[in-house]
Predicted model as a PDB file, atoms N, CA, C, CB and O in Angstrom, pLDDT in the B-factor column:
MODEL        1                                                                  
ATOM      1  N   MET A   1       0.848  -1.190   0.013  1.00 90.00           N  
ATOM      2  CA  MET A   1      -0.027  -0.062  -0.117  1.00 90.00           C  
ATOM      3  C   MET A   1       0.794   1.245  -0.155  1.00 90.00           C  
ATOM      4  CB  MET A   1      -1.041  -0.047   1.035  1.00 90.00           C  
ATOM      5  O   MET A   1       1.741   1.412   0.614  1.00 90.00           O  
ATOM      6  N   VAL A   2       0.481   2.004  -0.903  1.00 92.00           N  
ATOM      7  CA  VAL A   2       1.255   3.370  -0.894  1.00 92.00           C  
ATOM      8  C   VAL A   2       0.288   4.452  -0.603  1.00 92.00           C  
ATOM      9  CB  VAL A   2       1.990   3.697  -2.303  1.00 92.00           C  
ATOM     10  O   VAL A   2      -0.805   4.417  -1.168  1.00 92.00           O  
ATOM     11  N   ALA A   3       0.612   5.542   0.331  1.00 92.00           N  
ATOM     12  CA  ALA A   3      -0.318   6.457   0.636  1.00 92.00           C  
ATOM     13  C   ALA A   3       0.569   7.924   0.812  1.00 92.00           C  
ATOM     14  CB  ALA A   3      -1.159   5.931   1.982  1.00 92.00           C  
ATOM     15  O   ALA A   3       1.692   8.084   1.291  1.00 92.00           O  
ATOM     16  N   SER A   4      -0.278   8.811   0.300  1.00 92.00           N  
ATOM     17  CA  SER A   4      -0.129  10.321   0.277  1.00 92.00           C  
ATOM     18  C   SER A   4      -1.269  11.111   0.607  1.00 92.00           C  
ATOM     19  CB  SER A   4       0.270  10.764  -0.987  1.00 92.00           C  
ATOM     20  O   SER A   4      -2.235  11.376  -0.109  1.00 92.00           O  
ATOM     21  N   GLY A   5      -1.018  11.477   1.867  1.00 94.00           N  
ATOM     22  CA  GLY A   5      -2.285  12.335   2.301  1.00 94.00           C  
ATOM     23  C   GLY A   5      -3.482  11.494   2.341  1.00 94.00           C  
ATOM     24  O   GLY A   5      -3.461  10.470   3.025  1.00 94.00           O  
ATOM     25  N   TRP A   6      -4.648  11.863   1.596  1.00 96.00           N  
ATOM     26  CA  TRP A   6      -5.617  10.800   1.605  1.00 96.00           C  
ATOM     27  C   TRP A   6      -5.768   9.897   0.498  1.00 96.00           C  
ATOM     28  CB  TRP A   6      -6.777  11.310   1.793  1.00 96.00           C  
ATOM     29  O   TRP A   6      -6.780   9.204   0.396  1.00 96.00           O  
ATOM     30  N   GLN A   7      -4.823   9.857  -0.348  1.00 96.00           N  
ATOM     31  CA  GLN A   7      -4.652   9.051  -1.395  1.00 96.00           C  
ATOM     32  C   GLN A   7      -4.084   7.607  -1.116  1.00 96.00           C  
ATOM     33  CB  GLN A   7      -3.852   9.748  -2.264  1.00 96.00           C  
ATOM     34  O   GLN A   7      -3.190   7.521  -0.275  1.00 96.00           O  
ATOM     35  N   ARG A   8      -4.528   6.461  -1.753  1.00 96.00           N  
ATOM     36  CA  ARG A   8      -4.041   5.249  -1.581  1.00 96.00           C  
ATOM     37  C   ARG A   8      -4.324   4.416  -3.003  1.00 96.00           C  
ATOM     38  CB  ARG A   8      -4.699   4.637  -0.279  1.00 96.00           C  
ATOM     39  O   ARG A   8      -5.282   4.482  -3.774  1.00 96.00           O  
ATOM     40  N   ALA A   9      -3.031   3.555  -3.046  1.00 96.00           N  
ATOM     41  CA  ALA A   9      -2.780   2.700  -4.235  1.00 96.00           C  
ATOM     42  C   ALA A   9      -2.031   1.471  -3.613  1.00 96.00           C  
ATOM     43  CB  ALA A   9      -1.880   3.489  -5.440  1.00 96.00           C  
ATOM     44  O   ALA A   9      -1.325   1.477  -2.604  1.00 96.00           O  
ATOM     45  N   CYS A  10      -2.302   0.538  -4.337  1.00 95.00           N  
ATOM     46  CA  CYS A  10      -1.710  -0.826  -4.279  1.00 95.00           C  
ATOM     47  C   CYS A  10      -0.488  -0.904  -5.263  1.00 95.00           C  
ATOM     48  CB  CYS A  10      -2.819  -1.940  -4.658  1.00 95.00           C  
ATOM     49  O   CYS A  10      -0.693  -0.637  -6.447  1.00 95.00           O  
ATOM     50  N   LEU A  11       0.759  -1.250  -4.848  1.00 94.00           N  
ATOM     51  CA  LEU A  11       2.050  -1.402  -5.754  1.00 94.00           C  
ATOM     52  C   LEU A  11       2.467  -2.996  -5.336  1.00 94.00           C  
ATOM     53  CB  LEU A  11       3.435  -0.091  -5.332  1.00 94.00           C  
ATOM     54  O   LEU A  11       2.449  -3.429  -4.184  1.00 94.00           O  
ATOM     55  N   SER A  12       2.809  -3.686  -6.426  1.00 93.00           N  
ATOM     56  CA  SER A  12       3.197  -4.779  -6.386  1.00 93.00           C  
ATOM     57  C   SER A  12       4.258  -5.268  -7.630  1.00 93.00           C  
ATOM     58  CB  SER A  12       2.039  -5.443  -6.256  1.00 93.00           C  
ATOM     59  O   SER A  12       4.136  -4.841  -8.778  1.00 93.00           O  
ATOM     60  N   ALA A  13       5.187  -6.111  -7.269  1.00 91.00           N  
ATOM     61  CA  ALA A  13       5.952  -6.589  -8.333  1.00 91.00           C  
ATOM     62  C   ALA A  13       5.156  -7.886  -8.879  1.00 91.00           C  
ATOM     63  CB  ALA A  13       7.468  -6.895  -7.842  1.00 91.00           C  
ATOM     64  O   ALA A  13       4.519  -8.695  -8.205  1.00 91.00           O  
ATOM     65  N   ASN A  14       5.360  -7.871 -10.276  1.00 85.00           N  
ATOM     66  CA  ASN A  14       4.609  -8.849 -11.056  1.00 85.00           C  
ATOM     67  C   ASN A  14       5.306  -9.478 -12.204  1.00 85.00           C  
ATOM     68  CB  ASN A  14       3.438  -8.246 -11.551  1.00 85.00           C  
ATOM     69  O   ASN A  14       5.037  -9.188 -13.369  1.00 85.00           O  
ATOM     70  N   GLY A  15       6.322 -10.456 -11.812  1.00 83.00           N  
ATOM     71  CA  GLY A  15       7.048 -10.746 -12.757  1.00 83.00           C  
ATOM     72  C   GLY A  15       8.227  -9.863 -13.356  1.00 83.00           C  
ATOM     73  O   GLY A  15       9.059  -9.545 -12.507  1.00 83.00           O  
ATOM     74  N   ASP A  16       8.429  -9.477 -14.432  1.00 83.00           N  
ATOM     75  CA  ASP A  16       9.283  -8.534 -14.699  1.00 83.00           C  
ATOM     76  C   ASP A  16       8.578  -6.979 -14.913  1.00 83.00           C  
ATOM     77  CB  ASP A  16      10.026  -9.056 -15.896  1.00 83.00           C  
ATOM     78  O   ASP A  16       9.048  -6.129 -15.670  1.00 83.00           O  
ATOM     79  N   GLY A  17       7.559  -6.832 -14.221  1.00 91.00           N  
ATOM     80  CA  GLY A  17       6.714  -5.774 -14.314  1.00 91.00           C  
ATOM     81  C   GLY A  17       6.472  -5.133 -12.859  1.00 91.00           C  
ATOM     82  O   GLY A  17       6.925  -5.689 -11.859  1.00 91.00           O  
ATOM     83  N   ILE A  18       5.681  -3.848 -12.781  1.00 94.00           N  
ATOM     84  CA  ILE A  18       5.099  -3.460 -11.819  1.00 94.00           C  
ATOM     85  C   ILE A  18       3.660  -3.085 -11.746  1.00 94.00           C  
ATOM     86  CB  ILE A  18       5.741  -2.660 -11.509  1.00 94.00           C  
ATOM     87  O   ILE A  18       3.114  -2.290 -12.511  1.00 94.00           O  
ATOM     88  N   ARG A  19       3.111  -3.695 -10.802  1.00 94.00           N  
ATOM     89  CA  ARG A  19       1.540  -3.399 -10.958  1.00 94.00           C  
ATOM     90  C   ARG A  19       1.346  -2.190 -10.086  1.00 94.00           C  
ATOM     91  CB  ARG A  19       0.493  -4.701 -10.445  1.00 94.00           C  
ATOM     92  O   ARG A  19       1.918  -2.104  -8.999  1.00 94.00           O  
ATOM     93  N   TYR A  20       0.460  -1.155 -10.597  1.00 95.00           N  
ATOM     94  CA  TYR A  20       0.235   0.137  -9.894  1.00 95.00           C  
ATOM     95  C   TYR A  20      -1.188   0.251  -9.817  1.00 95.00           C  
ATOM     96  CB  TYR A  20       0.867   1.383 -10.592  1.00 95.00           C  
ATOM     97  O   TYR A  20      -1.693   0.599 -10.884  1.00 95.00           O  
ATOM     98  N   GLU A  21      -2.121   0.029  -8.714  1.00 96.00           N  
ATOM     99  CA  GLU A  21      -3.481   0.030  -8.879  1.00 96.00           C  
ATOM    100  C   GLU A  21      -3.978   1.289  -7.767  1.00 96.00           C  
ATOM    101  CB  GLU A  21      -4.107  -1.580  -8.577  1.00 96.00           C  
ATOM    102  O   GLU A  21      -3.874   1.180  -6.546  1.00 96.00           O  
ATOM    103  N   PRO A  22      -4.493   2.399  -8.429  1.00 96.00           N  
ATOM    104  CA  PRO A  22      -4.842   3.507  -7.408  1.00 96.00           C  
ATOM    105  C   PRO A  22      -6.269   3.022  -6.925  1.00 96.00           C  
ATOM    106  CB  PRO A  22      -4.870   5.148  -8.110  1.00 96.00           C  
ATOM    107  O   PRO A  22      -7.082   2.525  -7.704  1.00 96.00           O  
ATOM    108  N   LEU A  23      -6.493   3.197  -5.640  1.00 96.00           N  
ATOM    109  CA  LEU A  23      -7.580   2.867  -4.923  1.00 96.00           C  
ATOM    110  C   LEU A  23      -8.472   4.124  -4.494  1.00 96.00           C  
ATOM    111  CB  LEU A  23      -7.107   2.101  -3.781  1.00 96.00           C  
ATOM    112  O   LEU A  23      -9.699   4.026  -4.455  1.00 96.00           O  
ATOM    113  N   LEU A  24      -7.953   5.041  -4.245  1.00 96.00           N  
ATOM    114  CA  LEU A  24      -8.353   6.513  -3.875  1.00 96.00           C  
ATOM    115  C   LEU A  24      -7.432   7.450  -4.191  1.00 96.00           C  
ATOM    116  CB  LEU A  24      -8.605   6.717  -2.484  1.00 96.00           C  
ATOM    117  O   LEU A  24      -6.360   7.513  -3.590  1.00 96.00           O  
ATOM    118  N   GLY A  25      -7.791   8.342  -5.253  1.00 96.00           N  
ATOM    119  CA  GLY A  25      -6.885   9.271  -5.533  1.00 96.00           C  
ATOM    120  C   GLY A  25      -5.821   8.281  -6.378  1.00 96.00           C  
ATOM    121  O   GLY A  25      -5.913   7.094  -6.689  1.00 96.00           O  
ATOM    122  N   ASP A  26      -4.663   9.384  -6.638  1.00 96.00           N  
ATOM    123  CA  ASP A  26      -3.481   8.565  -7.293  1.00 96.00           C  
ATOM    124  C   ASP A  26      -2.149   9.160  -6.851  1.00 96.00           C  
ATOM    125  CB  ASP A  26      -3.545   8.591  -8.949  1.00 96.00           C  
ATOM    126  O   ASP A  26      -1.541  10.039  -7.462  1.00 96.00           O  
ATOM    127  N   PRO A  27      -1.735   8.522  -5.613  1.00 96.00           N  
ATOM    128  CA  PRO A  27      -0.616   9.037  -4.878  1.00 96.00           C  
ATOM    129  C   PRO A  27       0.679   9.364  -5.591  1.00 96.00           C  
ATOM    130  CB  PRO A  27      -0.326   8.133  -3.899  1.00 96.00           C  
ATOM    131  O   PRO A  27       1.470  10.227  -5.210  1.00 96.00           O  
ATOM    132  N   LEU A  28       0.813   8.661  -6.574  1.00 95.00           N  
ATOM    133  CA  LEU A  28       2.234   8.623  -7.316  1.00 95.00           C  
ATOM    134  C   LEU A  28       1.933   9.364  -8.546  1.00 95.00           C  
ATOM    135  CB  LEU A  28       2.855   7.053  -7.680  1.00 95.00           C  
ATOM    136  O   LEU A  28       2.847   9.367  -9.371  1.00 95.00           O  
ATOM    137  N   GLU A  29       0.881   9.980  -8.849  1.00 94.00           N  
ATOM    138  CA  GLU A  29       0.555  10.775 -10.098  1.00 94.00           C  
ATOM    139  C   GLU A  29       0.968  10.027 -11.433  1.00 94.00           C  
ATOM    140  CB  GLU A  29       1.308  12.185 -10.035  1.00 94.00           C  
ATOM    141  O   GLU A  29       1.442  10.628 -12.397  1.00 94.00           O  
ATOM    142  N   LEU A  30       0.740   8.637 -11.399  1.00 94.00           N  
ATOM    143  CA  LEU A  30       1.014   7.786 -12.490  1.00 94.00           C  
ATOM    144  C   LEU A  30      -0.356   7.687 -13.274  1.00 94.00           C  
ATOM    145  CB  LEU A  30       1.584   6.360 -11.993  1.00 94.00           C  
ATOM    146  O   LEU A  30      -0.384   7.019 -14.308  1.00 94.00           O  
ATOM    147  N   GLY A  31      -1.473   8.317 -12.828  1.00 93.00           N  
ATOM    148  CA  GLY A  31      -2.758   7.836 -13.743  1.00 93.00           C  
ATOM    149  C   GLY A  31      -3.914   7.061 -12.787  1.00 93.00           C  
ATOM    150  O   GLY A  31      -3.583   6.233 -11.939  1.00 93.00           O  
ATOM    151  N   VAL A  32      -5.125   7.392 -13.006  1.00 93.00           N  
ATOM    152  CA  VAL A  32      -6.019   6.762 -12.043  1.00 93.00           C  
ATOM    153  C   VAL A  32      -6.294   5.281 -12.305  1.00 93.00           C  
ATOM    154  CB  VAL A  32      -7.305   7.495 -12.026  1.00 93.00           C  
ATOM    155  O   VAL A  32      -6.798   4.571 -11.435  1.00 93.00           O  
ATOM    156  N   GLU A  33      -5.898   4.745 -13.726  1.00 93.00           N  
ATOM    157  CA  GLU A  33      -6.261   3.474 -14.298  1.00 93.00           C  
ATOM    158  C   GLU A  33      -5.195   2.608 -13.636  1.00 93.00           C  
ATOM    159  CB  GLU A  33      -6.264   3.436 -15.954  1.00 93.00           C  
ATOM    160  O   GLU A  33      -4.076   3.014 -13.324  1.00 93.00           O  
ATOM    161  N   PRO A  34      -5.692   1.280 -13.440  1.00 94.00           N  
ATOM    162  CA  PRO A  34      -4.584   0.277 -12.901  1.00 94.00           C  
ATOM    163  C   PRO A  34      -3.612   0.043 -14.077  1.00 94.00           C  
ATOM    164  CB  PRO A  34      -5.241  -1.230 -12.376  1.00 94.00           C  
ATOM    165  O   PRO A  34      -4.058   0.153 -15.219  1.00 94.00           O  
ATOM    166  N   GLN A  35      -2.330  -0.268 -13.883  1.00 92.00           N  
ATOM    167  CA  GLN A  35      -1.326  -0.359 -14.842  1.00 92.00           C  
ATOM    168  C   GLN A  35      -0.525  -1.588 -14.436  1.00 92.00           C  
ATOM    169  CB  GLN A  35      -0.480   0.939 -14.928  1.00 92.00           C  
ATOM    170  O   GLN A  35      -0.339  -1.848 -13.247  1.00 92.00           O  
ATOM    171  N   LEU A  36      -0.123  -2.231 -15.274  1.00 94.00           N  
ATOM    172  CA  LEU A  36       1.066  -3.354 -15.300  1.00 94.00           C  
ATOM    173  C   LEU A  36       1.963  -2.969 -16.261  1.00 94.00           C  
ATOM    174  CB  LEU A  36       0.621  -4.853 -15.650  1.00 94.00           C  
ATOM    175  O   LEU A  36       1.475  -2.982 -17.391  1.00 94.00           O  
ATOM    176  N   GLN A  37       3.184  -2.609 -16.191  1.00 93.00           N  
ATOM    177  CA  GLN A  37       4.411  -2.080 -16.660  1.00 93.00           C  
ATOM    178  C   GLN A  37       5.746  -2.581 -16.575  1.00 93.00           C  
ATOM    179  CB  GLN A  37       4.496  -1.083 -16.204  1.00 93.00           C  
ATOM    180  O   GLN A  37       6.150  -2.912 -15.460  1.00 93.00           O  
ATOM    181  N   GLU A  38       6.524  -2.695 -17.596  1.00 92.00           N  
ATOM    182  CA  GLU A  38       7.810  -3.154 -17.063  1.00 92.00           C  
ATOM    183  C   GLU A  38       8.668  -1.954 -16.545  1.00 92.00           C  
ATOM    184  CB  GLU A  38       8.587  -3.942 -18.167  1.00 92.00           C  
ATOM    185  O   GLU A  38       8.493  -0.782 -16.879  1.00 92.00           O  
ATOM    186  N   ASP A  39       9.493  -2.355 -15.797  1.00 87.00           N  
ATOM    187  CA  ASP A  39      10.485  -1.321 -14.986  1.00 87.00           C  
ATOM    188  C   ASP A  39      10.802  -0.214 -15.721  1.00 87.00           C  
ATOM    189  CB  ASP A  39      11.844  -1.907 -14.578  1.00 87.00           C  
ATOM    190  O   ASP A  39      10.652   0.873 -15.162  1.00 87.00           O  
ATOM    191  N   ARG A  40      11.308  -0.241 -17.131  1.00 89.00           N  
ATOM    192  CA  ARG A  40      11.717   0.964 -17.879  1.00 89.00           C  
ATOM    193  C   ARG A  40      10.682   1.775 -18.046  1.00 89.00           C  
ATOM    194  CB  ARG A  40      12.272   0.718 -19.135  1.00 89.00           C  
ATOM    195  O   ARG A  40      10.727   2.962 -17.720  1.00 89.00           O  
ATOM    196  N   GLU A  41       9.565   1.163 -18.613  1.00 91.00           N  
ATOM    197  CA  GLU A  41       8.217   2.031 -19.022  1.00 91.00           C  
ATOM    198  C   GLU A  41       7.789   2.683 -17.724  1.00 91.00           C  
ATOM    199  CB  GLU A  41       6.871   1.050 -19.660  1.00 91.00           C  
ATOM    200  O   GLU A  41       7.430   3.859 -17.777  1.00 91.00           O  
ATOM    201  N   LEU A  42       7.788   2.240 -16.917  1.00 89.00           N  
ATOM    202  CA  LEU A  42       7.249   2.902 -15.468  1.00 89.00           C  
ATOM    203  C   LEU A  42       8.407   4.061 -14.970  1.00 89.00           C  
ATOM    204  CB  LEU A  42       7.102   1.517 -14.103  1.00 89.00           C  
ATOM    205  O   LEU A  42       8.031   5.137 -14.504  1.00 89.00           O  
ATOM    206  N   LEU A  43       9.765   3.743 -15.110  1.00 89.00           N  
ATOM    207  CA  LEU A  43      10.457   4.778 -14.953  1.00 89.00           C  
ATOM    208  C   LEU A  43      10.237   5.760 -15.794  1.00 89.00           C  
ATOM    209  CB  LEU A  43      11.566   4.516 -14.940  1.00 89.00           C  
ATOM    210  O   LEU A  43       9.967   6.847 -15.281  1.00 89.00           O  
ATOM    211  N   ALA A  44      10.281   5.678 -17.153  1.00 91.00           N  
ATOM    212  CA  ALA A  44      10.062   6.792 -18.143  1.00 91.00           C  
ATOM    213  C   ALA A  44       8.851   7.618 -17.843  1.00 91.00           C  
ATOM    214  CB  ALA A  44       9.922   6.241 -19.550  1.00 91.00           C  
ATOM    215  O   ALA A  44       8.850   8.839 -17.993  1.00 91.00           O  
ATOM    216  N   ARG A  45       7.674   6.840 -17.356  1.00 90.00           N  
ATOM    217  CA  ARG A  45       6.441   7.547 -17.060  1.00 90.00           C  
ATOM    218  C   ARG A  45       6.457   8.277 -15.673  1.00 90.00           C  
ATOM    219  CB  ARG A  45       5.287   6.555 -17.110  1.00 90.00           C  
ATOM    220  O   ARG A  45       5.813   9.323 -15.604  1.00 90.00           O  
ATOM    221  N   SER A  46       7.127   7.834 -14.557  1.00 92.00           N  
ATOM    222  CA  SER A  46       7.362   8.343 -13.727  1.00 92.00           C  
ATOM    223  C   SER A  46       8.354   9.558 -13.356  1.00 92.00           C  
ATOM    224  CB  SER A  46       7.438   7.546 -13.329  1.00 92.00           C  
ATOM    225  O   SER A  46       8.292  10.284 -12.364  1.00 92.00           O  
ATOM    226  N   ARG A  47       9.449   9.595 -14.602  1.00 91.00           N  
ATOM    227  CA  ARG A  47      10.058  10.865 -14.541  1.00 91.00           C  
ATOM    228  C   ARG A  47       9.438  12.204 -14.625  1.00 91.00           C  
ATOM    229  CB  ARG A  47      10.849  10.855 -15.395  1.00 91.00           C  
ATOM    230  O   ARG A  47      10.026  13.214 -14.240  1.00 91.00           O  
ATOM    231  N   ARG A  48       8.321  12.210 -15.098  1.00 90.00           N  
ATOM    232  CA  ARG A  48       7.309  13.503 -15.381  1.00 90.00           C  
ATOM    233  C   ARG A  48       6.706  13.811 -14.054  1.00 90.00           C  
ATOM    234  CB  ARG A  48       6.009  13.187 -16.532  1.00 90.00           C  
ATOM    235  O   ARG A  48       5.992  14.809 -13.953  1.00 90.00           O  
ATOM    236  N   THR A  49       6.902  13.137 -13.151  1.00 93.00           N  
ATOM    237  CA  THR A  49       6.286  13.515 -11.707  1.00 93.00           C  
ATOM    238  C   THR A  49       6.886  13.807 -10.621  1.00 93.00           C  
ATOM    239  CB  THR A  49       5.618  12.678 -11.236  1.00 93.00           C  
ATOM    240  O   THR A  49       8.082  13.516 -10.614  1.00 93.00           O  
ATOM    241  N   PRO A  50       6.415  14.347  -9.575  1.00 93.00           N  
ATOM    242  CA  PRO A  50       6.935  14.622  -8.393  1.00 93.00           C  
ATOM    243  C   PRO A  50       8.033  13.416  -7.860  1.00 93.00           C  
ATOM    244  CB  PRO A  50       5.720  14.835  -7.469  1.00 93.00           C  
ATOM    245  O   PRO A  50       9.049  13.659  -7.209  1.00 93.00           O  
ATOM    246  N   PHE A  51       7.606  12.145  -8.271  1.00 91.00           N  
ATOM    247  CA  PHE A  51       8.206  10.875  -7.396  1.00 91.00           C  
ATOM    248  C   PHE A  51       8.755  10.037  -8.624  1.00 91.00           C  
ATOM    249  CB  PHE A  51       6.912   9.898  -6.349  1.00 91.00           C  
ATOM    250  O   PHE A  51       8.175   9.019  -9.002  1.00 91.00           O  
ATOM    251  N   PRO A  52      10.017  10.568  -9.284  1.00 91.00           N  
ATOM    252  CA  PRO A  52      10.552   9.754 -10.255  1.00 91.00           C  
ATOM    253  C   PRO A  52      11.413   8.556  -9.636  1.00 91.00           C  
ATOM    254  CB  PRO A  52      11.362  10.619 -11.177  1.00 91.00           C  
ATOM    255  O   PRO A  52      12.313   8.627  -8.798  1.00 91.00           O  
ATOM    256  N   ASP A  53      10.909   7.489 -10.254  1.00 91.00           N  
ATOM    257  CA  ASP A  53      11.239   5.937  -9.977  1.00 91.00           C  
ATOM    258  C   ASP A  53      10.750   5.457  -8.466  1.00 91.00           C  
ATOM    259  CB  ASP A  53      12.979   5.683 -10.102  1.00 91.00           C  
ATOM    260  O   ASP A  53      11.246   4.594  -7.741  1.00 91.00           O  
ATOM    261  N   ALA A  54       9.798   6.171  -8.283  1.00 92.00           N  
ATOM    262  CA  ALA A  54       9.147   5.683  -6.903  1.00 92.00           C  
ATOM    263  C   ALA A  54       8.685   4.303  -6.764  1.00 92.00           C  
ATOM    264  CB  ALA A  54       7.956   6.470  -6.587  1.00 92.00           C  
ATOM    265  O   ALA A  54       9.040   3.623  -5.801  1.00 92.00           O  
ATOM    266  N   PRO A  55       7.863   3.825  -7.735  1.00 92.00           N  
ATOM    267  CA  PRO A  55       7.478   2.533  -7.535  1.00 92.00           C  
ATOM    268  C   PRO A  55       8.313   1.473  -7.507  1.00 92.00           C  
ATOM    269  CB  PRO A  55       6.705   2.268  -8.304  1.00 92.00           C  
ATOM    270  O   PRO A  55       7.968   0.563  -6.753  1.00 92.00           O  
ATOM    271  N   ARG A  56       9.614   1.292  -8.298  1.00 90.00           N  
ATOM    272  CA  ARG A  56      10.489   0.638  -8.067  1.00 90.00           C  
ATOM    273  C   ARG A  56      11.306   0.744  -6.694  1.00 90.00           C  
ATOM    274  CB  ARG A  56      11.082   0.799  -9.044  1.00 90.00           C  
ATOM    275  O   ARG A  56      11.538  -0.274  -6.042  1.00 90.00           O  
ATOM    276  N   GLN A  57      11.725   1.979  -6.287  1.00 91.00           N  
ATOM    277  CA  GLN A  57      12.292   2.245  -5.084  1.00 91.00           C  
ATOM    278  C   GLN A  57      11.418   1.760  -3.850  1.00 91.00           C  
ATOM    279  CB  GLN A  57      12.557   3.679  -5.044  1.00 91.00           C  
ATOM    280  O   GLN A  57      11.872   1.164  -2.873  1.00 91.00           O  
ATOM    281  N   LEU A  58      10.294   2.058  -4.020  1.00 91.00           N  
ATOM    282  CA  LEU A  58       9.312   1.559  -2.675  1.00 91.00           C  
ATOM    283  C   LEU A  58       9.157   0.167  -2.700  1.00 91.00           C  
ATOM    284  CB  LEU A  58       7.739   2.164  -2.649  1.00 91.00           C  
ATOM    285  O   LEU A  58       9.000  -0.339  -1.589  1.00 91.00           O  
ATOM    286  N   LEU A  59       9.159  -0.639  -3.722  1.00 91.00           N  
ATOM    287  CA  LEU A  59       9.005  -2.042  -3.728  1.00 91.00           C  
ATOM    288  C   LEU A  59      10.405  -2.409  -3.022  1.00 91.00           C  
ATOM    289  CB  LEU A  59       8.739  -2.699  -5.290  1.00 91.00           C  
ATOM    290  O   LEU A  59      10.372  -3.168  -2.054  1.00 91.00           O  
ATOM    291  N   GLN A  60      11.467  -1.964  -3.415  1.00 88.00           N  
ATOM    292  CA  GLN A  60      12.806  -2.394  -2.883  1.00 88.00           C  
ATOM    293  C   GLN A  60      12.975  -2.185  -1.442  1.00 88.00           C  
ATOM    294  CB  GLN A  60      13.901  -1.678  -3.566  1.00 88.00           C  
ATOM    295  O   GLN A  60      13.625  -2.974  -0.756  1.00 88.00           O  
ATOM    296  N   LEU A  61      12.387  -1.106  -0.952  1.00 88.00           N  
ATOM    297  CA  LEU A  61      12.210  -0.511   0.456  1.00 88.00           C  
ATOM    298  C   LEU A  61      11.248  -1.715   1.232  1.00 88.00           C  
ATOM    299  CB  LEU A  61      11.372   1.188   0.379  1.00 88.00           C  
ATOM    300  O   LEU A  61      11.574  -2.244   2.295  1.00 88.00           O  
ATOM    301  N   PHE A  62      10.249  -1.966   0.621  1.00 84.00           N  
ATOM    302  CA  PHE A  62       9.290  -2.892   1.326  1.00 84.00           C  
ATOM    303  C   PHE A  62       9.808  -4.214   1.388  1.00 84.00           C  
ATOM    304  CB  PHE A  62       7.954  -2.950   0.674  1.00 84.00           C  
ATOM    305  O   PHE A  62       9.266  -4.976   2.189  1.00 84.00           O  
ATOM    306  N   ALA A  63      10.708  -4.616   0.733  1.00 85.00           N  
ATOM    307  CA  ALA A  63      11.370  -6.219   0.492  1.00 85.00           C  
ATOM    308  C   ALA A  63      12.514  -6.079   1.220  1.00 85.00           C  
ATOM    309  CB  ALA A  63      11.788  -6.765  -1.162  1.00 85.00           C  
ATOM    310  O   ALA A  63      13.113  -7.143   1.376  1.00 85.00           O  
ATOM    311  N   SER A  64      13.024  -5.106   1.725  1.00 79.00           N  
ATOM    312  CA  SER A  64      14.634  -5.160   2.703  1.00 79.00           C  
ATOM    313  C   SER A  64      14.156  -5.603   3.754  1.00 79.00           C  
ATOM    314  CB  SER A  64      15.588  -3.691   3.123  1.00 79.00           C  
ATOM    315  O   SER A  64      13.031  -5.273   4.129  1.00 79.00           O  
ATOM    316  N   PRO A  65      14.966  -6.479   4.456  1.00 78.00           N  
ATOM    317  CA  PRO A  65      14.847  -6.979   5.709  1.00 78.00           C  
ATOM    318  C   PRO A  65      15.040  -5.828   6.809  1.00 78.00           C  
ATOM    319  CB  PRO A  65      15.835  -8.103   5.850  1.00 78.00           C  
ATOM    320  O   PRO A  65      15.880  -4.951   6.608  1.00 78.00           O  
ATOM    321  N   VAL A  66      14.388  -5.834   7.783  1.00 70.00           N  
ATOM    322  CA  VAL A  66      14.511  -4.740   8.814  1.00 70.00           C  
ATOM    323  C   VAL A  66      15.512  -5.152   9.882  1.00 70.00           C  
ATOM    324  CB  VAL A  66      13.110  -4.420   9.490  1.00 70.00           C  
ATOM    325  O   VAL A  66      15.263  -6.099  10.627  1.00 70.00           O  
ATOM    326  N   ARG A  67      16.682  -4.430   9.970  1.00 59.00           N  
ATOM    327  CA  ARG A  67      17.538  -4.876  11.178  1.00 59.00           C  
ATOM    328  C   ARG A  67      17.627  -3.969  12.287  1.00 59.00           C  
ATOM    329  CB  ARG A  67      18.903  -5.130  10.788  1.00 59.00           C  
ATOM    330  O   ARG A  67      17.874  -2.773  12.129  1.00 59.00           O  
ATOM    331  N   ALA A  68      17.440  -4.487  13.369  1.00 55.00           N  
ATOM    332  CA  ALA A  68      17.590  -3.841  14.593  1.00 55.00           C  
ATOM    333  C   ALA A  68      18.954  -3.684  14.939  1.00 55.00           C  
ATOM    334  CB  ALA A  68      16.920  -4.502  15.601  1.00 55.00           C  
ATOM    335  O   ALA A  68      19.769  -4.603  14.864  1.00 55.00           O  
ATOM    336  N   THR A  69      19.250  -2.394  15.362  1.00 61.00           N  
ATOM    337  CA  THR A  69      20.701  -2.246  15.873  1.00 61.00           C  
ATOM    338  C   THR A  69      20.530  -1.677  17.501  1.00 61.00           C  
ATOM    339  CB  THR A  69      21.646  -1.041  14.787  1.00 61.00           C  
ATOM    340  O   THR A  69      19.534  -1.089  17.922  1.00 61.00           O  
ATOM    341  N   SER A  70      21.633  -1.973  18.213  1.00 55.00           N  
ATOM    342  CA  SER A  70      21.727  -1.716  19.590  1.00 55.00           C  
ATOM    343  C   SER A  70      22.452  -0.578  19.644  1.00 55.00           C  
ATOM    344  CB  SER A  70      22.294  -2.763  20.389  1.00 55.00           C  
ATOM    345  O   SER A  70      23.339  -0.438  18.802  1.00 55.00           O  
ATOM    346  N   CYS A  71      22.243   0.388  20.567  1.00 57.00           N  
ATOM    347  CA  CYS A  71      23.116   1.559  20.833  1.00 57.00           C  
ATOM    348  C   CYS A  71      24.234   1.302  21.844  1.00 57.00           C  
ATOM    349  CB  CYS A  71      22.277   2.704  21.332  1.00 57.00           C  
ATOM    350  O   CYS A  71      25.018   2.204  22.140  1.00 57.00           O  
TER     351      CYS A  71                                                      
ENDMDL                                                                          
END                                                                             
């Protein structure tokens, strides 16, 4: 789930592509229709938004393990 203010969308990896499905508004400003695009296509599309490469970057962050560190 991706959120920005009141806006929400589902974001997921799907084979060689990324699925972006706006649910409420369009938080990444990629369009209000559900999309399944290859990385390069979505990167080109996102370059014209305030969040360039956000779909891939967010998926990488979601997938990374959380490591606890002690002080």
